[in-house]
N, C-alpha and C positions, 0 to 999 in steps of 0.2 A: 789563082788564088794563093795567097802567101800563109802557109800554116806549117807547123812542125808536127810530126808523127812519131809516136813513141809505141811500138808493138809491145804488148804485155803478155801475148800468147794465152795459154789457158790459165783461167784464174777461178778460184772457188768464191762462191756467193759470200758476201760479207768481208772480203779482203779490202784492205785500205790501200789506196792509191794516193800518193803525195807528190804534188808538183809544186816546184820552187821557180818563181819567175824574177828576172831581172829585166827592167825596161818598162815598157807601156802596159797599161791595164789590158787584160786579155780575156777571150773566151777560152775555158778549159772544160773538156768533157770527154767522157768515155763512149765509145761506140763498138758495136759488134760488127762483123765484116759486111753484111748487107747494108747496114746504115753508114758505115764508111764510104762504100761505093756510091751510095745515093748523094753523100756530102761532096764527094769529089767531083761528081756529075752536075752539083749545082741544084740537085733535086731536094725535096723535103725529107728529112730524116729524124729520127728518134734518137736521143742522147740523154745522158745523166751527166749534170754538171751546170755550168753557167758562165756569167760574167764576173770577173774578179779584179778587185783593185789592189788587193794585197795577197802576199803568199807567205807561208805555205799554204796550199789548198789540199784539203783531204776529201776524197771522194771514195764512196764505199761501192764496190762492185755489187750490182743489183742481183745477178744470177750467175751461175757457173758457165763458163764458156770461154771463147776466145776474144779478147778485148784489145783495143787500140786507144791510148790517151792522145788527144788532139789539142794543139794550142794554136789559137788564131790571135795574132796581135790586133790591139785597138786601131783605129783609123789612122793611117799615115805614120805609124811608129814601127819599131823593132821590138822583138823580145828575145831573151835567151832564157832557156828553160831546162830543167832537170826533172824526171820524173823516176820514181821508184815504188815497188810495192813493198809495203811494210810488213816485216814478220808478224807483227801484232798491231791490232788497230783498236 
């Protein structure tokens, strides 16, 4: 599966993660380590985010912990992405 991964490390609940996309519409979501593993194995997983046609995209970290932002490009396309944690959200 073609996807981009951006480790965010430990984040506090409520922090805002901003993704900026260039290319096709994409799925953008936050996952914790167990759900990242499930995603990579093609199993069902829980995430925070969705499918987006425009950026920037802002997602709020739902609970404190280790998080990864994932960007999955839409069918047949490519996407370039940058992800950052905002100092204030």
